[in-house]
C-alpha positions in Angstrom: -13.7 44.3 13.4 -15.5 41.5 15.6 -16.7 40.1 12.6 -13.4 40.2 10.5 -12.0 38.5 13.5 -14.3 36.0 13.1 -13.8 35.1 9.5 -10.2 35.4 9.7 -10.6 32.7 12.6 -12.8 30.5 10.3 -10.5 31.0 7.4 -7.6 29.9 9.4 -8.7 27.9 12.1 -10.9 25.4 9.8 -8.1 24.6 7.5 -5.7 24.1 10.7 -8.1 22.2 13.0 -8.0 19.6 9.2 -4.5 19.9 9.2 -4.0 18.4 13.0 -7.1 15.8 12.4 -5.0 14.5 9.6 -1.7 14.1 11.3 -3.4 12.2 14.7 -6.0 10.2 12.8 -3.7 9.6 9.8 -0.7 8.6 11.8 -3.0 6.4 14.2 -4.1 4.8 11.1 -1.2 4.4 9.7 0.6 3.0 12.6 -2.5 0.4 12.9 -2.1 -0.9 9.7 1.6 -1.1 9.7 1.2 -3.3 13.1 -1.5 -5.5 10.9 0.8 -6.3 8.1 4.0 -7.1 10.2 1.8 -10.0 11.7 0.4 -10.9 9.1 4.1 -11.2 6.9 5.3 -13.1 9.9 2.3 -15.4 9.6 3.1 -16.3 6.2 6.9 -15.7 5.5 7.6 -19.6 5.1 5.4 -19.2 2.0 7.9 -19.2 -0.9 7.7 -15.9 -3.2 10.3 -15.5 -6.3 10.3 -13.1 -8.8 12.3 -16.2 -11.1 10.6 -17.0 -14.3 11.4 -20.2 -13.8 10.6 -22.9 -11.4 13.6 -23.7 -9.1 15.1 -27.2 -9.6 14.1 -29.8 -7.6 10.4 -28.7 -7.9 7.4 -30.8 -9.3 5.2 -29.0 -9.9 1.1 -30.9 -10.2 -0.5 -27.6 -10.7 -0.1 -23.7 -11.5 -2.6 -20.6 -11.9 -2.0 -16.6 -11.6 -2.9 -15.6 -8.7 -3.5 -11.8 -7.2 -3.3 -9.5 -4.5 -4.8 -5.9 -4.7 -4.8 -2.9 -2.5 -5.5 0.5 -2.7 -4.7 3.2 0.1 -5.5 6.8 0.1 -3.3 9.6 1.2 -4.6 11.2 4.5 -5.5 15.1 4.5 -1.9 16.2 6.1 0.7 14.1 4.0 -1.1 15.6 0.6 -0.7 18.8 2.2 3.1 17.9 3.4 3.3 16.6 -0.5 1.9 20.3 -1.6 4.5 22.2 -0.1 7.6 19.9 -1.6 6.3 20.0 -4.7 6.2 23.9 -4.5 10.0 23.7 -3.8 11.4 20.7 -5.5 12.7 17.3 -4.0 12.2 14.1 -2.3 8.5 13.5 -1.1 9.2 11.7 2.1 5.5 11.9 3.4 4.3 9.8 0.2 7.1 6.6 0.7 5.6 5.0 3.6 2.2 5.0 1.9 4.1 3.3 -0.9 5.7 0.8 1.7 2.4 0.1 3.0 0.9 -0.6 -0.2 3.2 -2.8 -1.4 3.5 -4.9 1.6 0.1 -5.0 1.7 -0.9 -6.3 -1.6 2.2 -9.0 -1.1 0.4 -10.1 2.1 -2.6 -10.7 0.2 -0.9 -12.1 -2.6 0.3 -14.9 -0.4 -3.0 -15.3 1.2 -4.7 -15.6 -1.9 -2.2 -18.7 -2.7 -2.6 -20.5 0.3 -6.6 -20.5 0.2 -6.5 -21.6 -3.0 -4.3 -24.8 -1.8 -1.0 -23.4 -3.6 2.5 -24.2 -2.2 4.5 -21.2 -3.7 5.0 -18.4 -5.9 7.2 -17.4 -9.0 7.7 -14.5 -11.1 6.0 -12.2 -8.3 5.5 -8.7 -9.9 3.8 -5.6 -8.8 2.3 -2.8 -10.5 1.3 0.6 -9.2 -1.0 3.5 -10.5 -1.7 6.5 -8.7 -5.2 7.8 -8.3 -6.1 11.2 -9.1 -7.7 13.3 -6.7 -11.4 14.7 -7.5 -10.2 18.3 -8.4 -9.4 18.4 -11.8 -7.3 15.2 -11.9 -4.4 16.8 -10.2 -3.0 16.0 -7.0 -3.1 12.1 -5.5 -6.2 10.9 -3.7 -3.9 7.6 -3.4 -2.5 4.6 -5.2 -3.1 1.0 -6.2 -1.1 -1.4 -6.1 -0.8 -5.1 -7.6 1.2 -8.0 -6.9 0.6 -10.6 -9.0 2.4 -14.4 -9.7 2.3 -17.6 -10.8 0.9 -20.0 -7.7 2.5 -23.6 -8.0 0.9 -26.7 -6.4 4.3 -28.7 -5.6 4.0 -32.7 -5.1 6.1 -32.4 -2.0 5.4 -28.5 -0.4 8.5 -26.6 0.7 8.6 -26.7 4.6 
């Protein structure tokens, strides 16, 4: 009887401990990442980044090039578990929404950083692509997402202020 109880504790206890660990560690990592994103968004907010396909009137362009910002973010164990439950019943998978938000914002910040590091002043024709990374078990489930932000960086004769 004690052996059966020990096995039951292991079978329930370990997954429960992993869920709790995923919840607390994943939440802490997510909060720290959001704080980092917000700080960098404030730093680069003056850099124009628009989805216009043409250069706004009045801008005199001296040079242009393609720039990229890319990020891959994985799903924590707790979110994966909750998403699996949601998929049983259907509906909106809210636990992945913060993951997508963080990835998009991080990719855009990286795009702006790349633009400035290369000496350009503005971005036009900004686009984003997303892709899902499948988990290792038979390709089912989501292990993470990749977001690629790209656009045309412009070196302007008179940089915007």
